[in-house]
C-alpha positions as CSV (number, residue, x, y, z in Angstrom):
1,M,43.2,-75.6,71.1
2,S,45.3,-76.9,68.1
3,F,48.5,-75.3,66.9
4,F,46.9,-74.6,63.5
5,R,43.9,-72.5,65.2
6,V,46.6,-70.5,67.2
7,L,48.7,-69.5,63.9
8,L,45.4,-69.0,62.3
9,S,44.3,-66.5,65.1
10,I,47.7,-64.7,64.9
11,I,47.5,-64.3,61.0
12,C,43.9,-63.6,60.6
13,P,41.6,-63.8,63.9
14,P,38.3,-63.6,62.2
15,L,39.1,-66.9,60.3
16,A,40.1,-68.7,63.6
17,V,36.7,-68.1,65.5
18,I,34.5,-68.9,62.1
19,D,32.9,-72.2,63.6
20,K,32.2,-70.4,67.1
21,G,29.2,-68.7,65.5
22,C,28.4,-65.5,64.1
23,G,28.6,-63.4,67.2
24,S,32.1,-64.3,68.0
25,I,33.1,-64.0,64.4
26,L,31.6,-60.2,64.8
27,I,33.3,-59.3,67.8
28,V,36.5,-60.6,66.8
29,F,36.3,-58.7,63.3
30,I,35.3,-55.5,65.0
31,L,38.6,-55.9,67.4
32,T,40.6,-56.7,64.3
33,I,39.5,-53.5,62.4
34,F,40.6,-51.4,65.5
35,A,43.7,-52.8,66.1
36,W,45.2,-56.0,65.4
37,I,46.4,-56.8,68.7
38,P,43.0,-56.9,70.4
39,G,41.6,-59.0,67.7
40,V,44.2,-61.6,68.3
41,L,43.6,-61.7,72.0
42,G,39.8,-61.8,71.3
43,A,40.4,-65.0,69.0
44,L,42.6,-66.4,71.6
45,I,39.9,-66.0,74.5
46,I,37.2,-67.4,72.4
47,L,39.3,-70.5,71.4
48,N,40.5,-71.0,74.8
49,N,36.5,-70.8,76.4
50,P,35.8,-74.3,77.5
51,N,32.1,-73.5,77.8
52,R,31.6,-73.2,73.9
């Protein structure tokens, strides 16, 4: 996980997971709509997942 991805996930979480698939973008977008912190945490978890 690069520094740019971490910074992008803090600023705009859905853009950080844009290459991880439609489901990931949708989940992070919904979390970001409800509150910013869950969106950031969701993006960081998805980016840190070694299986994807």
